[in-house]
MARKOL-765019 format. One record per residue (C-alpha): x, y, z. Coordinates in Angstrom, 3 decimals. Last residue first. Example, Ala and Ser with C-alpha at 12.3 -4.5 7.8 and 13.67 -1.06 7.14 Angstrom:
BEGIN
+----------+----------+----------+
|       px |       py |       pz |
+----------+----------+----------+
|   13.670 |   -1.060 |    7.140 |
|   12.300 |   -4.500 |    7.800 |
+----------+----------+----------+
This chain:
BEGIN
+----------+----------+----------+
|       px |       py |       pz |
+----------+----------+----------+
|   28.927 |   81.665 |    3.932 |
|   26.191 |   81.428 |    6.048 |
|   26.819 |   83.521 |    9.296 |
|   24.586 |   82.474 |   12.040 |
|   23.799 |   86.023 |   13.888 |
|   24.445 |   89.737 |   12.556 |
|   24.511 |   92.427 |   15.405 |
|   24.944 |   96.014 |   13.873 |
|   27.293 |   99.066 |   14.491 |
|   27.149 |  101.751 |   11.616 |
|   29.072 |  104.660 |   12.059 |
|   27.751 |  107.494 |   10.767 |
|   29.905 |  110.430 |   11.536 |
|   33.719 |  111.774 |   10.938 |
|   34.910 |  114.392 |   12.431 |
|   32.507 |  114.661 |   15.683 |
|   34.347 |  117.050 |   17.915 |
|   34.185 |  116.240 |   21.306 |
|   37.961 |  116.638 |   21.819 |
|   38.478 |  114.393 |   18.678 |
|   35.228 |  112.345 |   17.414 |
|   34.760 |  109.428 |   15.425 |
|   30.721 |  109.256 |   15.360 |
|   28.543 |  106.268 |   16.167 |
|   25.079 |  104.586 |   15.130 |
|   23.906 |  101.888 |   17.439 |
|   22.640 |   98.323 |   17.260 |
|   21.231 |   97.346 |   13.879 |
|   20.029 |   93.573 |   14.171 |
|   20.841 |   91.442 |   11.679 |
|   19.554 |   87.846 |   11.234 |
|   20.337 |   84.308 |    9.443 |
|   23.620 |   85.889 |    8.088 |
|   25.254 |   86.468 |    4.252 |
|   23.028 |   88.072 |    3.143 |
|   21.481 |   89.959 |    5.556 |
|   24.830 |   91.828 |    5.745 |
|   24.125 |   93.651 |    2.445 |
|   19.845 |   94.315 |    3.616 |
|   21.492 |   95.810 |    7.094 |
|   23.618 |   98.081 |    4.886 |
|   20.685 |   99.038 |    2.787 |
|   18.627 |  100.172 |    5.549 |
|   21.251 |  102.088 |    8.067 |
|   21.613 |  104.298 |    4.947 |
|   23.755 |  106.629 |    6.397 |
|   27.605 |  104.675 |    5.976 |
|   30.514 |  103.562 |    7.847 |
|   29.797 |   99.722 |    8.392 |
|   31.489 |   97.677 |   11.432 |
|   29.520 |   93.894 |   11.726 |
|   29.578 |   92.486 |   14.857 |
|   29.483 |   89.083 |   14.260 |
|   28.041 |   85.264 |   14.665 |
|   29.327 |   82.021 |   14.075 |
|   27.311 |   79.531 |   11.754 |
|   30.099 |   78.896 |    9.638 |
|   33.415 |   80.196 |   10.885 |
|   35.767 |   77.486 |    9.319 |
|   33.977 |   77.911 |    5.527 |
|   34.721 |   81.481 |    5.554 |
|   38.359 |   81.791 |    5.818 |
|   39.876 |   85.250 |    7.175 |
|   43.165 |   86.328 |    6.319 |
|   43.384 |   85.767 |    2.794 |
|   40.660 |   88.194 |    1.789 |
|   42.420 |   90.809 |    4.084 |
|   44.584 |   91.331 |    1.276 |
|   42.329 |   93.037 |   -0.623 |
|   38.768 |   93.519 |    0.930 |
|   36.838 |   94.949 |   -2.163 |
|   33.968 |   93.789 |   -3.274 |
|   32.531 |   93.244 |   -0.199 |
|   33.450 |   91.449 |    3.155 |
|   36.079 |   92.149 |    5.684 |
|   36.540 |   89.367 |    8.102 |
|   38.679 |   90.117 |   11.557 |
|   38.862 |   86.909 |   13.612 |
|   39.167 |   87.455 |   17.357 |
|   41.550 |   89.056 |   19.506 |
|   43.753 |   90.239 |   16.764 |
|   43.651 |   93.858 |   17.892 |
|   39.965 |   94.774 |   17.531 |
|   40.158 |   98.022 |   17.835 |
|   43.219 |   98.681 |   15.325 |
|   40.792 |   96.148 |   13.533 |
|   38.497 |   98.392 |   12.774 |
|   40.729 |  101.285 |   11.212 |
|   42.246 |   98.258 |    8.980 |
|   38.426 |   97.095 |    8.177 |
|   37.171 |  100.667 |    7.091 |
|   39.724 |  100.662 |    4.364 |
|   39.222 |   97.240 |    3.417 |
|   35.893 |   97.513 |    2.667 |
|   32.486 |   96.169 |    4.553 |
|   33.635 |   95.503 |    8.194 |
|   33.264 |   92.551 |   10.460 |
|   33.753 |   91.338 |   13.765 |
|   34.006 |   87.476 |   15.023 |
|   32.311 |   85.431 |   17.269 |
|   32.340 |   81.820 |   18.226 |
|   32.851 |   82.373 |   21.828 |
|   31.753 |   85.015 |   23.621 |
|   34.100 |   87.653 |   25.776 |
|   35.925 |   89.263 |   23.087 |
|   32.454 |   90.085 |   21.403 |
|   30.840 |   91.385 |   24.305 |
|   28.711 |   93.884 |   22.814 |
|   29.972 |   96.527 |   24.852 |
|   33.729 |   95.823 |   24.379 |
|   32.717 |   96.311 |   20.622 |
|   30.928 |   99.487 |   20.662 |
|   34.404 |  100.642 |   22.907 |
|   36.673 |   99.697 |   20.231 |
|   34.177 |  101.988 |   17.776 |
|   34.690 |  104.724 |   19.612 |
|   38.139 |  104.194 |   19.589 |
|   38.386 |  105.006 |   16.229 |
|   41.865 |  106.175 |   16.030 |
|   42.287 |  109.510 |   13.807 |
|   44.535 |  110.065 |   11.219 |
|   41.932 |  109.648 |    8.373 |
|   40.122 |  112.834 |   10.325 |
|   43.046 |  114.847 |    9.330 |
|   41.338 |  116.466 |    5.558 |
|   39.137 |  118.637 |    8.201 |
|   35.697 |  119.140 |    6.624 |
|   34.239 |  122.336 |    7.600 |
|   31.339 |  122.939 |   10.309 |
|   32.918 |  126.276 |   11.470 |
|   35.282 |  127.171 |   13.919 |
|   38.710 |  128.336 |   12.902 |
|   41.295 |  128.654 |   15.977 |
|   38.805 |  126.306 |   18.437 |
|   38.819 |  123.672 |   15.772 |
|   42.572 |  124.173 |   14.857 |
|   43.415 |  122.758 |   17.880 |
|   42.585 |  119.347 |   16.729 |
|   44.957 |  117.690 |   19.197 |
|   47.091 |  115.105 |   17.760 |
|   46.068 |  115.861 |   14.169 |
|   46.728 |  119.403 |   14.804 |
|   49.804 |  119.016 |   16.503 |
|   51.102 |  117.337 |   13.251 |
|   49.705 |  119.934 |   11.218 |
|   51.376 |  122.645 |   13.264 |
|   54.441 |  121.142 |   13.526 |
|   54.700 |  120.031 |    9.473 |
|   54.161 |  122.991 |    7.785 |
|   56.829 |  125.251 |    9.829 |
|   59.046 |  122.573 |    9.731 |
|   58.660 |  122.465 |    6.113 |
|   59.466 |  125.974 |    5.845 |
|   62.973 |  125.977 |    8.220 |
|   64.199 |  123.383 |    5.992 |
|   63.389 |  125.153 |    2.730 |
|   64.871 |  127.876 |    4.360 |
|   67.925 |  126.007 |    5.279 |
|   68.575 |  125.150 |    1.491 |
|   67.580 |  128.860 |    0.148 |
|   69.365 |  130.511 |    2.462 |
|   72.665 |  128.463 |    1.741 |
|   71.919 |  128.772 |   -2.127 |
|   71.955 |  132.523 |   -1.723 |
|   74.790 |  132.840 |    0.217 |
|   77.069 |  130.947 |   -1.730 |
|   77.634 |  127.349 |   -1.898 |
|   77.922 |  127.447 |   -5.475 |
|   79.859 |  123.300 |   -6.154 |
|   78.170 |  122.433 |   -2.606 |
|   74.554 |  123.477 |   -4.286 |
|   75.398 |  121.347 |   -7.335 |
|   76.589 |  118.436 |   -5.372 |
|   73.612 |  118.376 |   -3.597 |
|   71.059 |  118.548 |   -6.651 |
|   72.784 |  115.384 |   -7.904 |
|   71.150 |  113.654 |   -4.534 |
|   68.188 |  115.737 |   -5.195 |
|   67.713 |  113.918 |   -8.507 |
|   68.291 |  110.339 |   -7.387 |
|   65.460 |  111.006 |   -4.192 |
|   63.459 |  112.231 |   -7.393 |
|   62.959 |  109.140 |   -8.991 |
|   62.614 |  106.817 |   -5.952 |
|   59.873 |  109.256 |   -4.670 |
|   57.742 |  108.879 |   -7.940 |
|   55.179 |  106.844 |   -6.713 |
|   54.586 |  109.458 |   -3.736 |
|   51.643 |  111.356 |   -5.745 |
|   49.332 |  108.550 |   -5.248 |
|   46.121 |  110.741 |   -4.766 |
|   43.782 |  108.786 |   -6.958 |
|   46.121 |  107.076 |   -9.678 |
|   42.856 |  106.599 |  -12.069 |
|   44.185 |  105.239 |  -14.746 |
|   44.538 |  106.857 |  -18.652 |
|   47.038 |  110.003 |  -17.923 |
|   47.622 |  108.973 |  -14.810 |
|   50.021 |  106.523 |  -16.503 |
|   52.290 |  109.784 |  -17.548 |
|   53.360 |  110.296 |  -14.036 |
|   54.012 |  107.094 |  -12.716 |
|   56.229 |  106.476 |  -16.203 |
|   57.668 |  109.814 |  -16.580 |
|   59.293 |  109.654 |  -12.502 |
|   59.743 |  105.826 |  -12.483 |
|   62.239 |  106.257 |  -15.811 |
|   63.891 |  109.362 |  -14.956 |
|   65.695 |  109.079 |  -11.999 |
|   67.828 |  105.680 |  -12.926 |
|   68.774 |  106.861 |  -15.910 |
|   69.301 |  110.012 |  -14.736 |
|   71.617 |  108.999 |  -11.690 |
|   73.610 |  107.192 |  -14.006 |
|   73.787 |  110.282 |  -16.571 |
|   74.802 |  112.337 |  -13.320 |
|   77.737 |  109.730 |  -12.657 |
|   79.349 |  109.119 |  -16.370 |
|   81.956 |  111.195 |  -15.816 |
|   82.803 |  112.010 |  -11.898 |
|   80.641 |  114.937 |   -9.936 |
|   82.900 |  117.949 |  -10.043 |
|   80.714 |  119.884 |  -11.720 |
|   76.927 |  118.360 |  -12.349 |
|   75.777 |  117.798 |  -15.798 |
|   79.058 |  115.633 |  -16.104 |
|   81.027 |  114.437 |  -19.229 |
|   81.917 |  112.184 |  -21.016 |
|   78.743 |  110.400 |  -20.986 |
|   76.418 |  112.888 |  -22.504 |
|   75.124 |  115.771 |  -20.704 |
|   71.316 |  114.729 |  -21.903 |
|   69.522 |  113.118 |  -19.128 |
|   72.196 |  115.250 |  -16.758 |
|   70.531 |  118.889 |  -18.084 |
|   66.887 |  117.418 |  -17.429 |
|   67.782 |  115.648 |  -14.094 |
|   69.312 |  119.444 |  -13.116 |
|   65.758 |  120.975 |  -13.888 |
|   64.094 |  118.285 |  -12.589 |
|   65.657 |  119.154 |   -9.175 |
|   65.077 |  122.815 |   -9.413 |
|   61.400 |  121.672 |   -9.767 |
|   61.381 |  119.756 |   -7.071 |
|   62.728 |  121.684 |   -4.378 |
|   61.120 |  124.880 |   -4.720 |
|   57.679 |  122.821 |   -5.464 |
|   58.122 |  120.839 |   -2.434 |
|   58.359 |  116.959 |   -2.878 |
|   54.841 |  116.600 |   -1.926 |
|   53.742 |  119.906 |   -3.958 |
|   55.167 |  118.962 |   -7.339 |
|   53.996 |  115.253 |   -6.765 |
|   50.427 |  116.423 |   -6.491 |
|   50.600 |  119.494 |   -8.886 |
|   51.597 |  116.984 |  -11.776 |
|   49.390 |  113.867 |  -10.884 |
|   46.710 |  116.514 |  -10.876 |
|   47.537 |  117.491 |  -14.182 |
|   47.414 |  113.883 |  -15.461 |
|   44.017 |  113.049 |  -13.602 |
|   42.189 |  116.431 |  -15.238 |
|   43.721 |  115.014 |  -18.475 |
|   42.236 |  111.785 |  -18.019 |
|   42.214 |  110.001 |  -21.458 |
|   39.312 |  107.603 |  -21.662 |
|   39.913 |  104.188 |  -20.089 |
|   42.041 |  100.896 |  -20.002 |
|   43.583 |  100.075 |  -16.938 |
|   47.389 |   99.635 |  -17.296 |
|   49.076 |  100.747 |  -14.508 |
|   46.364 |   99.958 |  -11.849 |
|   45.560 |   96.637 |  -13.469 |
|   49.490 |   95.694 |  -12.922 |
|   49.458 |   96.147 |   -9.653 |
|   46.097 |   94.218 |   -9.087 |
|   47.169 |   91.266 |  -11.798 |
|   51.056 |   91.022 |  -10.165 |
|   49.066 |   90.719 |   -6.685 |
|   46.546 |   88.042 |   -7.621 |
|   49.129 |   86.004 |   -9.853 |
|   46.137 |   83.082 |   -9.595 |
|   46.899 |   82.590 |   -5.884 |
|   49.451 |   79.688 |   -5.662 |
|   51.653 |   81.491 |   -8.730 |
|   51.252 |   84.679 |   -6.794 |
|   52.743 |   83.600 |   -3.422 |
|   55.961 |   81.566 |   -4.998 |
|   56.367 |   84.638 |   -7.385 |
|   56.481 |   86.612 |   -4.150 |
|   58.444 |   83.999 |   -1.930 |
|   61.127 |   84.212 |   -4.904 |
|   62.266 |   87.731 |   -4.850 |
|   65.422 |   86.403 |   -2.360 |
|   65.979 |   84.235 |   -5.523 |
|   65.381 |   86.649 |   -8.425 |
|   68.133 |   89.260 |   -6.878 |
|   70.435 |   86.228 |   -6.467 |
|   69.556 |   85.752 |  -10.051 |
|   69.910 |   89.118 |  -11.072 |
|   73.051 |   89.694 |   -9.280 |
|   74.550 |   86.519 |  -10.846 |
|   73.711 |   87.911 |  -14.446 |
|   75.746 |   91.158 |  -13.451 |
|   78.983 |   88.411 |  -12.457 |
|   78.857 |   86.871 |  -15.766 |
|   80.136 |   89.215 |  -18.091 |
|   79.228 |   89.537 |  -21.520 |
|   77.211 |   92.147 |  -20.568 |
|   79.466 |   94.182 |  -18.308 |
|   81.497 |   94.806 |  -20.815 |
|   79.187 |   97.976 |  -21.961 |
|   80.655 |   99.672 |  -19.188 |
|   82.700 |  101.859 |  -20.882 |
|   80.814 |  101.786 |  -23.922 |
|   77.940 |  103.663 |  -22.225 |
|   74.621 |  103.468 |  -23.647 |
|   73.934 |   99.376 |  -23.093 |
|   75.325 |   99.864 |  -18.786 |
|   73.045 |  102.961 |  -18.598 |
|   70.260 |  101.272 |  -19.742 |
|   71.062 |   98.015 |  -17.427 |
|   71.111 |  100.459 |  -14.594 |
|   67.545 |  101.892 |  -15.197 |
|   65.729 |   99.620 |  -16.191 |
|   67.182 |   97.509 |  -13.044 |
|   66.427 |  100.120 |  -10.698 |
|   63.019 |  101.081 |  -12.463 |
|   62.249 |   96.980 |  -11.480 |
|   62.844 |   98.154 |   -7.907 |
|   59.449 |   99.631 |   -7.453 |
|   57.761 |   96.428 |   -7.048 |
|   58.033 |   97.604 |   -3.205 |
|   59.880 |   95.967 |   -0.422 |
|   61.174 |   92.202 |   -1.601 |
|   62.141 |   94.391 |   -4.774 |
|   64.247 |   96.523 |   -2.670 |
|   65.447 |   93.645 |   -0.645 |
|   66.742 |   91.671 |   -3.672 |
|   68.368 |   94.846 |   -5.299 |
|   70.395 |   95.101 |   -2.087 |
|   71.013 |   91.211 |   -2.267 |
|   72.341 |   91.660 |   -6.470 |
|   74.372 |   94.522 |   -5.314 |
|   76.306 |   92.249 |   -2.650 |
|   76.551 |   89.684 |   -5.543 |
|   77.903 |   92.483 |   -8.053 |
|   79.986 |   93.560 |   -5.509 |
|   81.974 |   90.319 |   -4.423 |
|   81.758 |   88.793 |   -8.204 |
|   83.426 |   92.152 |   -9.311 |
|   86.372 |   92.344 |   -7.449 |
|   88.448 |   94.650 |   -9.345 |
|   85.468 |   96.735 |  -10.965 |
|   84.177 |   96.867 |   -7.534 |
|   86.913 |   99.046 |   -6.189 |
|   85.705 |  102.675 |   -7.890 |
|   83.652 |  104.124 |  -11.031 |
|   81.210 |  101.427 |  -12.107 |
|   81.062 |   99.048 |   -9.242 |
|   81.994 |  101.241 |   -6.478 |
|   79.102 |  103.281 |   -7.485 |
|   76.733 |  100.312 |   -8.054 |
|   77.472 |   99.270 |   -4.550 |
|   75.978 |  102.845 |   -3.521 |
|   73.068 |  102.533 |   -5.915 |
|   71.925 |   98.829 |   -4.221 |
|   72.203 |  100.643 |   -0.720 |
|   69.948 |  103.230 |   -2.142 |
|   67.465 |  101.188 |   -3.230 |
|   67.965 |   99.093 |   -0.248 |
|   66.550 |  102.367 |    2.003 |
|   64.200 |  103.618 |   -0.238 |
|   62.130 |   99.997 |   -0.827 |
|   62.583 |   99.749 |    3.855 |
|   61.354 |  103.132 |    4.117 |
|   58.450 |  103.044 |    1.256 |
|   56.836 |   99.426 |    1.842 |
|   54.636 |  101.731 |    5.058 |
|   54.707 |  102.184 |    8.874 |
|   54.861 |  105.742 |    8.793 |
|   57.866 |  108.274 |    9.450 |
|   60.308 |  109.052 |    6.881 |
|   58.193 |  107.931 |    4.131 |
|   55.184 |  109.702 |    5.135 |
|   56.004 |  112.892 |    7.275 |
|   59.874 |  113.811 |    5.704 |
|   59.862 |  112.203 |    2.731 |
|   57.331 |  113.350 |    1.393 |
|   57.418 |  117.056 |    2.938 |
|   60.928 |  117.293 |    1.467 |
|   63.190 |  118.859 |    3.745 |
|   65.023 |  115.957 |    4.677 |
|   65.672 |  115.052 |    1.299 |
|   67.288 |  118.759 |    0.898 |
|   69.523 |  118.423 |    4.115 |
|   70.624 |  114.567 |    2.777 |
|   71.480 |  116.104 |   -0.232 |
|   73.342 |  119.434 |    1.201 |
|   75.157 |  116.939 |    3.566 |
|   76.231 |  115.158 |    1.270 |
|   77.415 |  117.910 |   -1.135 |
|   79.592 |  119.094 |    2.029 |
|   81.317 |  115.752 |    2.463 |
|   82.256 |  115.754 |   -1.490 |
|   81.996 |  114.787 |   -4.710 |
|   80.860 |  110.903 |   -5.770 |
|   81.838 |  109.228 |   -2.288 |
|   80.569 |  112.301 |   -0.078 |
|   77.719 |  111.989 |   -2.452 |
|   76.799 |  108.638 |   -1.765 |
|   77.665 |  108.944 |    2.102 |
|   74.912 |  111.775 |    2.753 |
|   71.928 |  109.456 |    0.706 |
|   73.755 |  106.931 |    2.638 |
|   73.275 |  108.563 |    5.961 |
|   69.432 |  109.308 |    5.198 |
|   68.864 |  106.291 |    4.177 |
|   69.890 |  105.070 |    7.781 |
|   67.370 |  107.733 |    9.575 |
|   64.775 |  106.536 |    7.117 |
|   65.391 |  102.966 |    8.469 |
|   65.372 |  104.025 |   11.997 |
|   62.305 |  105.512 |   11.553 |
|   60.717 |  102.663 |    9.689 |
|   61.832 |  100.509 |   12.499 |
|   59.904 |  102.653 |   15.165 |
|   56.681 |  102.561 |   13.704 |
|   54.874 |   99.305 |   14.852 |
|   56.676 |  100.512 |   18.418 |
|   55.311 |  103.833 |   18.288 |
|   51.767 |  102.673 |   17.316 |
|   51.627 |   99.869 |   19.782 |
|   50.985 |   96.810 |   18.270 |
|   51.630 |   94.428 |   21.599 |
|   52.098 |   90.598 |   21.584 |
|   56.097 |   91.798 |   22.028 |
|   57.554 |   88.927 |   19.579 |
|   54.151 |   88.639 |   17.380 |
|   53.654 |   92.367 |   16.626 |
|   56.807 |   93.187 |   15.917 |
|   57.339 |   90.171 |   13.436 |
|   53.830 |   90.869 |   11.821 |
|   54.970 |   94.398 |   11.312 |
|   58.265 |   93.183 |    9.863 |
|   57.024 |   90.083 |    7.737 |
|   54.623 |   93.446 |    6.399 |
|   57.606 |   95.216 |    5.844 |
|   59.244 |   92.820 |    3.848 |
|   56.313 |   91.162 |    1.834 |
|   55.627 |   92.359 |   -1.213 |
|   52.743 |   95.060 |   -1.871 |
|   48.810 |   94.723 |   -2.513 |
|   47.628 |   91.057 |   -2.189 |
|   50.500 |   89.514 |   -0.185 |
|   53.735 |   87.468 |   -0.167 |
|   54.877 |   84.139 |    1.813 |
|   51.786 |   84.961 |    3.853 |
|   52.084 |   85.626 |    7.953 |
|   49.038 |   86.618 |    9.432 |
|   47.741 |   89.920 |   11.490 |
|   50.622 |   91.524 |    8.798 |
|   46.776 |   92.467 |    6.470 |
|   45.520 |   94.221 |    9.850 |
|   48.471 |   96.487 |   10.246 |
|   48.847 |   97.194 |    6.377 |
|   45.644 |   98.645 |    6.713 |
|   45.752 |  100.583 |    9.552 |
|   49.027 |  102.070 |    7.936 |
|   47.354 |  102.477 |    4.771 |
|   44.369 |  104.687 |    5.967 |
|   46.782 |  106.466 |    8.404 |
|   47.234 |  105.335 |   11.758 |
|   46.925 |  107.804 |   15.175 |
|   49.170 |  110.649 |   15.763 |
|   51.314 |  111.596 |   18.573 |
|   53.713 |  108.586 |   19.031 |
|   54.913 |  109.108 |   15.655 |
|   55.357 |  112.939 |   15.331 |
|   57.322 |  112.853 |   18.755 |
|   59.710 |  110.322 |   16.550 |
|   59.606 |  112.285 |   13.609 |
|   61.393 |  115.313 |   15.658 |
|   63.644 |  112.725 |   17.079 |
|   64.955 |  111.209 |   14.080 |
|   65.116 |  114.781 |   12.498 |
|   67.379 |  115.692 |   15.508 |
|   69.279 |  112.647 |   15.189 |
|   69.699 |  112.572 |   11.755 |
|   70.639 |  116.517 |   11.303 |
|   73.225 |  116.110 |   14.034 |
|   74.752 |  112.849 |   12.374 |
|   74.513 |  115.563 |    8.917 |
|   76.264 |  118.094 |   10.760 |
|   79.089 |  116.118 |   12.272 |
|   80.201 |  114.267 |    8.626 |
|   79.652 |  118.147 |    7.227 |
|   82.205 |  118.978 |   10.043 |
|   80.332 |  121.685 |   12.558 |
|   81.079 |  124.677 |   14.044 |
|   79.129 |  126.615 |   11.175 |
|   78.241 |  124.167 |    9.004 |
|   82.185 |  123.523 |    7.715 |
|   84.145 |  123.172 |    4.781 |
|   87.422 |  121.545 |    5.293 |
|   86.648 |  118.725 |    2.851 |
|   87.922 |  120.559 |   -0.449 |
|   86.398 |  119.762 |   -3.681 |
+----------+----------+----------+
């Protein structure tokens, strides 16, 4: 494939760098303007304390948040999000570099453009402080090394390249349990391809697994010390027994297509099917080295199929991003497919997709920040962006209650979602307890015995004040309702019935 093809006046390398810079600037503006999301606020609260690992996720991204807050003394939203913004910029470059190596610089640019035109990658993974950004970066780094092992110079220096693959795989595991699918897909490829099967008897791949396991060991140690809580939680989500939920399966299929953008996701799935059945002697994507498309398909399909099918019996809620590592493999193949054609229709489709994503995200992000849609579309409608609002009214109530100036006082919530938002207002100034049946990792951040006899301000989102007071009173000598708050944006109450209680003498 000719390297002289240009994108306007730019070479593919220059165009990719321009894409990275422009999208990084746009995401930085959005990251500064939009408040903490539900997961982010909870993760920030979890990262207030350092642990070997955590209840929901492996620890790498939480260590990052902890390190930033500890080193700077600040939990400013842009400061915390900045490393994740930069990591996605690095992932975009790796997407380009992988396809430049396997096909052409033009294929690399098109793959990078497709990834950034995807709403999920552009908004959530590319902008927010969550485990997906480091997971994706190290997933792609592992794939980049595997390409050299299977199709390049890695065969001549096996221990070096497999050791490097083990390092990046370990960091992928330390980011998210999705790394298991990377091992599964690679192992399946080695088993199926006769040209690669010799690796089964070579020491280097097994050394890579040992290195990855060593890097992952803090997660194993923490789980062993805590009744395998994280493994049980994540395994329980996937293997929970229930009646078949056909509605949940349909919702998962539709949801992931929307997140990935249907006019990108559906062609990518089609190319993925072609790659899966292409055979190992020829490529499903013209111009890609033999076996590459099959390797990508074996890595891509397990997470896509597993997290889709599991919705049939497990309540996966709105976790439509779980399939993301599989889709990015197919998007890279689609970059090669697009470069091979590179006609006007292909260019219009790719640039049009990027433009549509910008048209979707720009008003959405600006509304999250300002609430302008309330003036354009008046009425009492539920705004789905309320979850990005800061609970500043709660912060003011905590200051008024004197919780930050007194002694032996803490703040509490009744579930992990509320506790995350409450934590953004507490900011680590006093201990935060998370009561109720689902505190998740916040259970490990608060030792009830050491706070016996302390007073607390308890914040609960509920319309039933009496019932909430009764629940709180089970662990305190006395409970007094102080006030009811609304979370507002530009004067409009987007979230109502935030109850603030004063509770005295905590009795664990």
